[in-house]
C-alpha positions in Angstrom: 0.1 0.0 -0.1 2.5 2.3 0.7 4.3 2.5 -2.6 1.0 4.5 -3.6 1.5 7.2 -1.3 2.6 10.6 -2.9 5.2 12.7 -1.5 3.1 14.5 0.8 1.3 11.4 2.5 4.7 9.8 2.8 5.7 12.9 4.5 2.8 12.8 6.7 3.3 9.4 8.0 7.0 10.2 8.7 5.9 13.2 10.9 2.9 11.0 12.4 5.9 9.0 14.0 7.5 12.1 15.5 4.2 13.5 16.8 3.8 9.9 18.8 7.6 10.4 20.2 6.5 14.2 21.2 3.5 13.0 22.9 5.7 9.8 24.5 3.6 7.3 22.9 5.2 4.2 21.6 2.4 3.2 18.8 1.0 5.1 15.8 -2.6 6.5 16.2 -4.8 8.4 13.7 -4.4 11.5 15.9 -1.0 11.5 15.1 -1.4 11.1 11.4 -3.9 13.9 11.6 -1.5 16.4 13.8 1.0 15.5 11.0 -0.9 16.5 8.1 -2.1 19.7 9.8 1.7 20.7 10.1 2.4 20.2 6.4 2.2 23.2 3.7 -0.2 23.0 0.8 -1.5 19.5 1.6 -4.8 19.0 0.0 -6.4 17.7 3.1 -5.6 21.1 4.9 -6.8 23.1 2.0 -10.1 21.4 1.9 -10.7 21.9 5.3 -9.9 25.4 5.1 -12.2 25.9 2.1 -14.8 24.2 4.3 -14.4 27.0 7.0 -12.3 25.0 9.4 -9.8 26.9 11.3 -6.9 24.5 10.9 -4.6 26.0 13.9 -7.8 25.8 16.4 -8.4 22.2 15.0 -4.8 21.3 15.6 -5.0 22.9 19.2 -8.3 21.2 19.9 -7.2 17.8 18.8 -3.6 18.0 20.5 -5.5 19.2 23.9 -7.9 15.9 23.9 -4.4 13.8 24.1 -3.4 12.0 26.8 0.3 12.3 26.7 2.4 9.3 27.7 5.2 8.8 30.0 7.7 6.9 27.8 11.1 8.1 26.7 11.2 6.9 23.2 13.8 7.3 20.4 12.8 4.8 17.7 11.9 6.2 14.2 9.1 4.3 13.2 6.3 3.1 15.6 4.0 0.1 15.7 0.5 0.9 14.0 -2.8 0.5 16.3 -5.5 -1.7 14.6 -7.8 1.7 14.3 -4.6 3.1 12.4 -4.4 0.0 10.1 -8.2 0.4 9.1 -8.0 4.1 8.6 -5.1 3.0 6.0 -7.3 0.6 4.3 -10.2 2.9 4.2 -7.6 5.5 2.7 -6.9 3.1 -0.3 -10.5 2.4 -0.4 -11.3 6.1 -0.7 -8.6 6.5 -3.2 -9.9 4.0 -5.7 -13.4 5.3 -5.2 -12.5 8.8 -6.5 -10.6 6.9 -9.3 -7.1 8.0 -8.1 -4.0 5.9 -8.3 -2.2 7.6 -5.6 -3.0 7.9 -1.6 -2.6 11.6 -0.6 -3.3 13.6 2.6 -7.0 13.7 1.4 -7.6 9.8 1.3 -5.8 9.6 4.7 -8.3 12.4 5.9 -11.3 10.5 4.4 -9.9 7.0 6.1 -9.6 8.9 9.6 -13.2 9.9 9.1 -14.7 7.1 7.8 -13.1 4.9 10.7 -14.9 7.2 13.1 -13.8 6.1 16.6 -10.9 8.6 17.0 -10.1 11.9 18.2 -9.6 13.9 15.0 -13.0 12.4 13.8 -14.7 13.3 16.7 -13.2 16.8 16.6 -14.4 17.4 13.0 -18.1 16.1 13.5 -18.3 18.4 16.4 -17.3 21.1 13.7 -20.3 19.8 11.5 -18.1 18.2 9.2 -19.6 14.8 7.4 -17.2 12.6 5.0 -19.8 13.1 1.9 -18.9 17.0 2.7 -15.1 16.2 2.4 -15.4 14.2 -0.5 -17.4 16.6 -2.4 -15.0 19.5 -1.2 -11.9 17.0 -2.6 -13.4 16.7 -5.9 -14.1 20.3 -6.4 -10.5 21.5 -5.7 -8.8 18.6 -7.7 -11.2 19.6 -10.7 -9.9 23.2 -10.4 -5.9 22.5 -10.4 -3.6 21.9 -13.1 -2.4 18.2 -12.8 1.2 19.6 -12.2 0.4 21.1 -9.4 -1.1 18.1 -7.6 1.9 16.0 -5.8 2.6 12.6 -6.7 0.3 12.7 -10.1 3.2 13.9 -12.3 5.3 10.9 -11.2 2.6 8.4 -11.6 2.7 6.3 -14.9 -1.1 7.0 -15.2 -0.7 10.5 -15.5 -2.0 10.9 -18.9 -5.4 9.3 -17.5 -5.5 12.0 -14.8 -5.3 14.6 -17.7 -8.7 12.6 -19.1 -10.1 13.4 -15.6 -8.9 16.9 -15.6 -11.0 17.5 -19.2 -14.0 15.6 -17.5 -13.8 17.7 -14.4 -13.5 20.8 -16.3 -17.0 19.5 -18.5 -18.6 18.9 -15.4 -18.3 21.5 -12.5 -21.0 20.7 -10.5 -20.2 19.1 -7.1 -23.3 17.1 -7.2 -22.6 15.4 -10.5 -19.4 13.9 -9.0 -21.1 13.0 -5.5 -23.4 11.1 -7.7 -20.5 9.2 -9.6 -19.1 8.6 -6.2 -22.3 7.0 -4.8 -22.5 5.0 -8.2 -19.1 3.4 -7.7 -20.2 2.6 -4.3 -23.7 1.1 -5.2 -21.3 -1.1 -7.7 -19.1 -2.2 -5.1 -21.8 -3.0 -2.7 -23.4 -5.3 -5.3 -19.9 -7.2 -6.2 -19.7 -5.4 -9.8 -16.6 -4.6 -11.7 -18.0 -2.2 -13.8 -20.2 1.0 -13.4 -23.7 0.5 -15.5 -26.9 2.5 -15.6 -28.5 0.7 -12.8 -25.6 2.0 -10.4 -25.8 5.4 -11.7 -29.8 4.9 -10.8 -28.7 4.1 -7.2 -26.6 6.7 -7.0 -29.3 9.3 -8.0 -31.7 8.1 -5.6 -29.3 8.2 -2.8 -28.2 12.0 -3.6 -30.0 14.4 -1.1 -32.9 16.2 -2.6 -32.6 14.5 -6.0 -35.8 15.7 -8.3 -35.3 12.0 -9.8 -35.7 10.4 -6.4 -38.6 12.7 -5.8 -40.5 11.7 -9.1 -39.7 8.1 -8.4 -41.0 8.3 -5.1 -44.2 9.8 -6.2 -44.7 6.7 -8.2 -43.8 4.2 -5.3 -40.3 3.4 -6.5 -38.0 3.8 -3.5 -34.2 3.2 -3.4 -34.8 0.0 -1.2 -37.0 -1.4 -3.9 -34.7 -0.8 -6.6 -31.9 -2.2 -4.6 -33.7 -5.4 -3.8 -35.0 -5.9 -7.4 -31.6 -5.6 -8.6 -30.4 -8.1 -5.9 -33.0 -10.5 -6.7 -32.1 -10.3 -10.3 -28.5 -10.7 -9.8 -29.4 -14.0 -7.9 -32.0 -15.3 -10.6 -29.5 -14.6 -13.5 -26.5 -16.4 -11.3 -24.3 -12.8 -11.7 
């Protein structure tokens, strides 16, 4: 997994170990990763939080004040990862795939921390009214508006040309709702165990989108999200897919 990390994500993980040492912890936790991310300049995760009105310095202080320091004198460079940290990293990889990226950046680490949910940073962001869906939308919105060579890790990727294609799509479709529906469609396909995105997954994405006109129109005819999902699952079993 770590070979997928871009430069800033690698830097964040290295700094996370130093955050653990400063707090006299002999383990690596999600809180150390977030503190490291917030200390980086121009990290996508930090930029996205600022775009959402989060005072990054206040968030860092809040998170740090909620951490109980340890009592051990430590000198090792790399700490053992706790179970929740390993789960955060797995979620980060999954979030990267869902967003169509071929790398793991600080933005994906942030999503992984939020998705794990049972950690100090996730609680601090939840108290500020920040939801994971909002973070996803803002990440897509931000990345759609920058040149590919401004984004760390993209130019060195073997799939840089594919990123350029994504950029062209982003310019054509500026709506954050559009991108959110696509993310929901990908999630629907994953949940159904399908390898490719088909029109039924787009329908599920539209019906899961809050305040979707499509969902409202179908609901007026008695067609609900659960009904469509059950029908697709039933058809999948019958056809042996």
